C-alpha positions, 0 to 999 in steps of 0.5 A, a space after each residue: 485744411 491746414 494752410 501755411 502762408 510764407 511771407 518774406 519778412 515781418 512788416 512793422 508798418 502797414 503793407 498792402 501785400 501783407 494786409 491781403 495775406 492777414 485778411 485771408 488768414 482771418 477769414 480762413 480760420 473763421 471758416 474752420 481752417 487751420 492757418 499759420 503765417 510764417 515771418 522768417 527773420 532772414 531770407 536767403 536773398 536780400 535785394 540791394 535796394 538803392 541808397 537813400 541816405 544815412 537815416 534810412 540805412 540806419 533804420 533798416 539796420 535797426 530793423 534787422 537788429 530788432 528782428 534778430 533779438 525780439 519777437 515782433 508784435 503786429 500792431 497795425 492789423 487786427 489778427 484773429 488769435 486763432 491764426 498761428 503767427 510764427 517768427 522763425 530764425 530763417 526759412 529752414 524746412 524744420 521751421 515750417 509747420 506741416 500743412 496741406 497747402 503752403 503759399 509762397 508770397 514773394 519771389 524769394 519764398 517761391 524759390 524756398 517753397 520749391 525745396 520743401 518736402 511733401 509734408 509742408 503741403 501742396 505748393 502754391 504761389 500767391 502772386 500779387 505783383 510782377 516783382 522785377 523791381 525787387 530782384 533779378 528778372 531771370 530769377 523772378 521769371 523763373 518762379 513764375 514758370 516753376 511747378 507751383 499752383 498760382 493765384 494772381 490778383 489781376 487780369 494783367 498778371 494773368 496775361 503776364 504769366 501767359 507772356 512768360 510761358 506759364 501754362 494757363 491751367 496753373 493760374 487762377 485769378 482771384 481779385 482782392 476784396 474791399 470792405 466797402 462798409 469801412 471805405 465809404 462815402 461820407 462827404 457828398 461828391 458835390 461838396 468837396 473842395 478842389 483837392 487831390 489825394 495820393 499815397 506817398 512812397 519812396 519806392 522808385 516804381 511808385 512814381 512820387 516824383 511824377 505825381 508831384 510834377 503832375 500836380 505842379 503842372 496842374 496847379 499852374 492852370 487851376 491855382 485853387 488846387 489843393 493836395 494831400 499825401 499820406 504814407 508810412 514814412 516821415 514826410 519825404 523832403 521832395 514834397 513841396 510845402 503847399 502839399 499837406 502830408 499825413 504820416 501813417 493815418 489810422 484807417 478812420 482818419 484816412 477814410 473821413 479826413 483824407 479820402 472823403 476830403 478829396 475830389 480826385 485820387 491820383 496814382 503815379 505808379 509805373 506798375 501795380 499788381 492791384 493798387 488798394 489805395 485807388 480802390 479805397 479812394 474810389 469807394 470813398 467817392 474819389 474820381 480816379 486819375 492814374 497811370 495805366 499801371 496794370 492793376 487799376 484796370 482790374 476795377 476801373 474802366 478808362 474813360 468811364 470810371 477813371 482817366 488813365 495815362 502812360 506811366 512816366 508821363 507827368 504831363 499826361 497825368 496833369 492833363 487828366 487832373 485839370 480835365 476833372 477839376 474843370 469839368 465837375 459834372 464829368 468828375 461826379 459821374 465818373 466817381 458815382 459809376 466807379 463807386 457802383 463798380 467797386 461794390 462788386 469786390 468783396 472779401 467774402 467773395 475773394 475768400 470764396 474763390 480762394 477756398 475753391 482754389 484750395 479745394 480744387 488744387 489739393 484734390 489734384 494729383 501731386 
């Protein structure tokens, strides 16, 4: 089968949604399919992101220039050489290969795919998040209701589709997988210091400020509390000096020195489609303290394998942090149970489900 994934842009640094597409591309070509991943240099719509200062703006402009002048090279993810990596000038139909199936992967690409002719393949939409933080709500919602065959990564996204009026027969839930041989337990749960790990992102919906405030509140009650943040950007100035920061760590460093050094993984996001970092940390033995952001419920059960609180409530996050820091038996039980549960999420199983979806949908009348 010939399969095309239409990404919204090329990501020069690690990105969870892009990583998922590349993972599927590698596994599908290994199963004998022909796969192209298209990275347009320009989209017909760019979201007006909030102003974050001169330096981030200059970096964004430099990125646009690089995309326009040079063919990018993916360095942060090992891509199978059989995957056709394409970098066209824009999303014009003549720049897109003919295929049996084409996947939109972002609300703007869904709008684009709707305009393509039948030679580009059966029109599908891989929904990894409810992307109202990245575009006008009415246009995002319209792509959900559009005549596209949809995959969603979690139960809450499936339920969001029903809420938006999407016919249930047009949606298939395919959760992410996880490489539990890579994301693994190294440091015994009983030997870890009172340390909390959190992914740092300056995207507003990621709740960086809430996470910092929760840690500051928890530290007043547990003075020995330590914390380590990691992210792809340089250290954000709002992170207090007492919190360690690691920029763009290699995966093995992330596993050995960050996840396995912590008792608890903290997520303060207001919304998540699935949230890979929490799942990775869980596989490495961290107990989960998180906002009830939707995606984390896909692989945790509140009160059994995670402690969840409402988004935008740092005080509630702090209470849950203190609870696990002061009750080591509860923390260890939750971490062990969570590790057992996360083993169910496997990339081979996810690829099986995606392949089944493709075979079923392409067999239906257009």
